[in-house]
N, C-alpha and C positions, 0 to 999 in steps of 0.2 A: 283118771288118766286112761286112755285106750291102749291096750296092749295088742299089737298086731302080730299074728302068727305067720310062719312061712306060707301056710295055705292062704291066709288073707292077702299076703303080698302078691300072690298070683293074680289077684283081682285088681291090680293097680290100673289106674286109668290109662288108656292108650294115648301115646304122645304123638302118633302119626296116623295118617289114613292112607288108604290106597289112592293112587292118582285118579282124579275125576275128569270127566270130559269137560270141555269148555262150553257146553250148552248151559244156558241159564238154569240156576237152581230154583229161581222164582221168575215166573212170567205172569204178569197181570196186564190185561188188555180191556179197555172200555169199561173200567170199573165204575159202578154207580152204587151209592148207598143212600136210601131215603128213609127217614123216620116220620111217623105220623105224630104230631104234637097238637096241643090244644089250640095253637095258633095256625095250624095247617101243616103241610108237608115241609120237612127240613131235609134238603139234599146236601150231603157232605162232599161227594165226589162227582165230577162231571167228566166221564170218559177218561179216567185216570189210567195211565200206563206205567209199568215198572218192570225192569229186568235187573236181576241181581245174579252175578256169576259166582261160582264156587270160590271161596277164599276171600271174598270182599268183606270189608268192614265199613258198613254204610251208616251214616248218621242222617236222621230226619229231624229237621227243625221247623218251626212255624209257630204262629200265635196260638194261644190257648183257644180251644174250641174249633180248631181247623180240621180236626179229625185224625190226628196222628195216632192216638191210642186205638181208635176204631180200625184204622188201617192195619195195625199190628194184630188186632183181634181177628180180622178177616184172614190175614196170612197164616195165623196160628190155629185156624179152625175153631175159634171161640165165637165167631159171628159169621153171618152169611151175607153175601152181597145182594143188592136188589137186581143188578144186571152186570154183565161182563163175565170174563173168564179169569180164574185164579188157579194157576198150577204152581204147586210148591213141592219140592223134592219128588218130582215125577208123579205127583198126585193131584187129581182134580179136586181141590179142596171144597169148592162150591157144591160138588155133587155128593158129598159124604153124608151118610145118616149120622144120627147122634152117637151111636155106638162106634161107628167107623171113625168119626171125628175124635172121640176119646182115645181110641187105639192109636190114631195118627199122632196126636199130641204127645202121647206117652212114649212113642218110639222115635219120632222124627224131630220134635221141637223141644228146645229148652227155653223156658220163659222166666224172665225176672221182672218184677214190678217195682214201682217206687217204694212201696211198703212190702216188707218181707213175707208177710202172711205165713209165718211159721206157726205150727200148732203148739200152744203154750204148755200143754200137759205132757208133751213128749220132749226128749232130750234132743240136742243138736244131731247126734248120730241117728236117732230114730227118724227125725224130720228128713234128713238127707236120704234115708233108705226108703221113704214112703213110695216114690214112684216105682221102685223095683218090686216092693211088696204088692202094689196095686196091679202090676202086670203078672203076678203069680210066681215070682222068684222065691226060692227057699229063704227063710228068714236068716239063717246063718250066712248064706252067700251074700244076701242083700246088705247085711250089716258089715260084712268084710269089705265089700265094694264101697260102701258109704264111708267107712273108716279111712280108706285110701283117698277118697275125695276130700275129706276133711284135712288130710295131710296136704293135698294139692292146694288148698286155699289157706294153708298155714294155721290151721285150727285143730291139729291133732290132739292138743291137750285140753280141748273144750268139748269133747264129744259127750261127756256125761252131764253137761250143763244144760239147763232149760233156757228158752229164749229170754226170759226175764232176768237171767243172770249174765247176759251178754250185752256188750255195747252195741250201738246202732250199726257201726261198721262191721262188727263180728256177725251180727244177725244177717246183714246183707251178704256177707261172704258165705254163710251157711245156705242162704237162699240160692246163691250162685252154684254152690256144690250140688244142691238138690236139683237145680235145673239141668245140670250136665251129667248127673250120675248115670243116666240111661244112655249116654254116648250119642246124643242127637247130632244131626248134621247141621242144624240151623239153630242159632241163638237169637231170640227176640228179647230186647231189653227196653222196658218202658220207663224212662226217667229213673234208671237204677241208682243214680247218685242224688236225686232231687231232694231227699229227706236227710241228707248228710251235710256236715260242715265242710268247708272248702278243702281242708287238709285231708279229711277222711275220704271225701269224694274223689280226690286225686289218687289216693291209694287204691280205692276200689276200682277205679278206671284203669290203673296200672295193671291190676290183676286181670281185668277183662281183656286187656290187650295181650297179656302173657298167655292166657288160656286160649284166646282166639288163635294165636300163632302156634302154640305147642300142640293143640289138638285139631288143627286143620279145620276150624269152624268157618262157617259163613255167618256173619253177625249183622244185625240191624238194630241200631239203638236210637230211640227217641230221646232228645235232650233239649233243654233250653240253654244249656251252657255251651256257648260258641267256641270257647277255648278247648273244651273236650271234643266237640264236634270236629274241630280242625285237625285233631289227631287221627281221625278216621281216614280211610282211603278215598272216600267220596262222601260229599255232603249234599243232601237234597232238601229243598224247601217246599213244604206243603202250603199252598196258598190258592184260594179261590177254587178249591176242588181238584187241583192238579199239582203234580210234582215237577219241579225244575231244579237245575243246578244252582246252588247258592253262589251268587256273584262274589268274587274275591273282595271287592270294595265293601260289600255288605258284611261279609264275614269278619273283616278286620275293623269295621267302623262301629259295630254295635258293641255294647258293653256286655260282659259276662254276667249271667245270672238268670233268674227265673223271669219269664215273660208272661 
């Protein structure tokens, strides 16, 4: 059981942000991404444009292989475009060096994958604290902040458990706390409920919605689940290398589940 001291309580996650301008937090223009394969060039994006404004909760849907994960990787400075401009949180992401990209991800981006990727030899508390330790925060302060984030995702009594001792839903909640422990402006979630059963997936998405609202996040989630996508403020479909608004008839006519 984690005991939180008054000093640790001062590290509680912020519940509000300063008001932001209505300029887009993400601006993508003319994006292209081409890979060289054994069968020749594979181009995923053809002049893709995207603008996302502060506070939006955007869902991106589309067939497997359409490039949804690649798009998130580019936005999060995990990959670079072949052509086009990508500005994210006032930063020219495409122009960053590897070191600059790592610093950008650590300070501006929270990333959640379908699989939690927790380090099995460390406790839940230590896993959540890792981004803060990586940026050079003092261990005591990092652990105190991590403890408060575990409380934020309703896992304050699981801090001394290792990932193998947690359920799938608990592991993903730890991963979400780890993504947000550095107080990023932008949350990118790549199929965050794709490896969970329907009930657990709904609960994790409930938590995503709550944290998005209470911490003033801008969130982009890739999902195959159209019911969950419909809960977002805007749903976009990635198809033939471009993004477009998901038609209402399509959103209500397709079944929920993996595609």
